[in-house]
C-alpha positions as CSV (number, residue, x, y, z in Angstrom):
1,M,-92.3,53.5,-274.4
2,L,-88.8,52.3,-273.5
3,R,-89.9,51.1,-270.1
4,R,-92.6,49.0,-271.8
5,L,-90.1,47.5,-274.2
6,L,-87.7,46.6,-271.4
7,S,-90.6,45.1,-269.4
8,L,-91.7,43.0,-272.4
9,G,-88.1,41.9,-273.0
10,L,-87.8,40.9,-269.3
11,L,-91.0,38.9,-269.5
12,V,-89.9,37.1,-272.6
13,W,-86.6,36.3,-271.0
14,L,-88.3,35.1,-267.8
15,F,-90.8,32.9,-269.5
16,G,-88.1,31.5,-271.8
17,F,-86.0,30.6,-268.8
18,L,-88.9,29.0,-267.0
19,W,-89.7,26.9,-270.1
20,F,-86.0,25.9,-270.4
21,A,-85.6,25.0,-266.7
22,I,-88.9,23.2,-266.1
23,L,-89.4,21.3,-269.3
24,L,-86.0,19.5,-269.6
25,P,-85.9,16.9,-272.4
26,G,-86.0,13.3,-271.3
27,P,-84.6,9.9,-272.4
28,H,-85.8,8.7,-275.8
29,G,-86.3,5.0,-275.3
30,D,-85.4,2.1,-277.5
31,A,-85.7,3.5,-281.1
32,K,-82.9,2.1,-283.3
33,T,-80.4,4.3,-285.1
34,D,-77.4,3.7,-287.3
35,A,-75.1,5.3,-284.7
36,A,-75.0,7.1,-281.4
37,V,-72.9,10.1,-280.4
38,V,-72.1,11.1,-276.8
39,F,-71.0,14.6,-276.1
40,T,-68.9,14.2,-273.0
41,G,-68.8,16.4,-270.0
42,G,-71.6,15.2,-267.7
43,E,-72.3,12.2,-265.5
44,G,-74.1,9.3,-267.0
45,R,-73.6,10.3,-270.7
46,I,-71.0,7.7,-271.6
47,A,-72.9,4.9,-269.7
48,R,-76.0,5.8,-271.6
49,G,-74.2,5.6,-274.9
50,L,-72.7,2.2,-274.0
51,D,-76.2,1.1,-272.9
52,A,-77.5,2.0,-276.4
53,V,-74.9,-0.3,-277.9
54,G,-75.5,-3.0,-275.4
55,E,-79.3,-2.9,-275.8
56,G,-79.0,-3.1,-279.6
57,W,-80.5,0.4,-280.2
58,T,-77.4,1.2,-282.2
59,T,-74.2,-0.6,-283.3
60,K,-71.7,2.2,-283.5
61,L,-70.8,4.8,-280.9
62,L,-68.7,8.0,-281.1
63,V,-67.7,9.4,-277.7
64,S,-66.8,13.0,-278.6
65,G,-64.6,15.2,-276.5
66,V,-62.5,12.5,-274.7
67,D,-59.6,13.9,-272.7
68,K,-56.3,13.3,-274.6
69,E,-54.8,11.6,-271.6
70,V,-57.4,8.8,-271.7
71,K,-56.2,5.6,-273.4
72,L,-58.4,3.1,-275.1
73,K,-57.6,0.4,-272.5
74,E,-58.3,2.8,-269.6
75,F,-61.6,3.7,-271.1
76,A,-62.6,0.1,-271.6
77,V,-61.6,-0.8,-268.0
78,E,-63.4,2.2,-266.5
79,Y,-66.6,1.6,-268.3
80,E,-66.3,-2.2,-268.3
81,V,-66.4,-2.5,-272.1
82,S,-65.1,-5.7,-273.7
83,S,-62.2,-5.5,-276.2
84,A,-64.5,-6.9,-278.9
85,T,-67.1,-4.1,-278.3
86,M,-64.3,-1.5,-278.3
87,K,-62.9,-2.8,-281.5
88,C,-66.2,-3.1,-283.4
89,C,-68.4,-0.4,-282.0
90,V,-66.7,2.4,-280.1
91,T,-64.8,5.3,-281.5
92,L,-63.2,7.9,-279.2
93,D,-62.8,11.5,-280.4
94,Y,-59.9,13.4,-278.8
95,E,-60.2,16.6,-280.9
96,S,-63.4,18.1,-279.6
97,Y,-63.2,20.5,-276.6
98,D,-66.7,22.2,-276.5
99,T,-70.2,21.7,-277.8
100,H,-69.6,23.3,-281.1
101,S,-66.5,21.2,-281.9
102,N,-68.4,18.1,-280.6
103,A,-71.0,18.7,-283.2
104,L,-68.5,19.4,-286.0
105,E,-66.6,16.2,-285.2
106,A,-69.8,14.2,-285.0
107,A,-71.0,15.6,-288.4
108,R,-67.6,14.5,-290.0
109,W,-67.9,11.1,-288.5
110,L,-71.6,10.7,-289.6
111,A,-70.6,11.8,-293.2
112,L,-67.6,9.5,-293.3
113,H,-69.6,6.5,-292.5
114,K,-72.7,7.6,-294.4
115,Y,-75.1,7.1,-291.5
116,D,-78.7,8.1,-291.9
117,S,-79.7,8.3,-288.3
118,V,-78.0,9.1,-285.0
119,R,-78.9,9.1,-281.3
120,L,-77.5,12.2,-279.6
121,I,-76.8,11.5,-276.0
122,T,-76.0,14.3,-273.5
123,T,-77.4,15.6,-270.2
124,D,-81.0,17.0,-270.2
125,W,-79.9,20.6,-269.5
126,H,-77.4,20.4,-272.3
127,M,-79.6,18.7,-274.9
128,R,-81.2,21.8,-276.6
129,R,-77.9,23.5,-277.4
130,A,-76.2,20.2,-278.3
131,A,-79.0,19.3,-280.7
132,Y,-79.0,22.8,-282.1
133,E,-75.3,22.6,-282.9
134,L,-75.6,19.1,-284.3
135,D,-78.5,20.1,-286.5
136,K,-76.5,22.9,-288.0
137,A,-73.4,20.7,-288.6
138,K,-74.8,17.3,-289.6
139,P,-75.0,16.1,-293.2
140,A,-78.4,16.7,-294.9
141,G,-80.9,13.9,-294.5
142,V,-79.5,12.6,-291.2
143,S,-82.2,12.2,-288.6
144,V,-81.4,12.9,-285.0
145,I,-83.0,11.3,-282.0
146,R,-82.5,13.3,-278.8
147,D,-81.7,11.0,-275.9
148,S,-81.2,13.0,-272.7
149,V,-79.6,11.7,-269.5
150,A,-81.7,12.9,-266.6
151,S,-79.9,15.0,-264.0
152,R,-80.6,17.4,-261.1
153,P,-79.0,20.6,-262.4
154,S,-78.3,23.5,-260.1
155,L,-79.9,26.9,-260.8
156,K,-76.5,28.1,-261.7
157,I,-76.1,25.4,-264.4
158,L,-79.5,26.1,-265.8
159,F,-78.9,29.9,-265.8
160,L,-75.6,29.5,-267.6
161,E,-76.8,27.0,-270.2
162,Y,-79.9,29.0,-271.0
163,H,-77.7,32.0,-271.7
164,K,-75.3,29.9,-273.8
165,L,-78.3,28.7,-275.9
166,L,-79.6,32.3,-276.3
167,A,-76.2,33.5,-277.3
168,R,-75.8,30.7,-279.9
169,H,-79.2,31.5,-281.4
170,L,-78.5,35.2,-281.5
171,S,-75.0,34.7,-283.0
172,R,-76.7,32.6,-285.8
173,L,-79.2,35.5,-286.4
174,W,-76.3,37.9,-286.8
175,G,-74.4,35.7,-289.2
176,G,-72.0,34.0,-286.7
């Protein structure tokens, strides 16, 4: 009986991992939202957020998890953002340091500005956990559009992220 349960558990884990690795979320498109939030940490995320502002999909952008050493002017120069766009549309968050704190900071920002909709921007392999964290933290009634940045993750990244997602779901089940 124990052998069968272990085999079943292994199969569930394996099929879950295959689903996670093969069916990565994709970019959303041009739907309009009140705001966009970028969870930093992966290539192309910030550029996608700035594209969302530039294309008119949103008018406000929070870049969450910016290194404390990065200055506003340095950010603007690196990403070729005009001072007018930085002033009106871009907020840099220096407090967040992981996915959970990114979601908490984004939720505070969304509540402060009373936004009803947000475009969550992160890498495809990170989207499921980022969206899970934001869904748990965001104010009631805020709709979230998932806008993934396509990548070519290694097996190691997929393996680690899948287990982080599993751990997060299990910790919620056990009251964490």
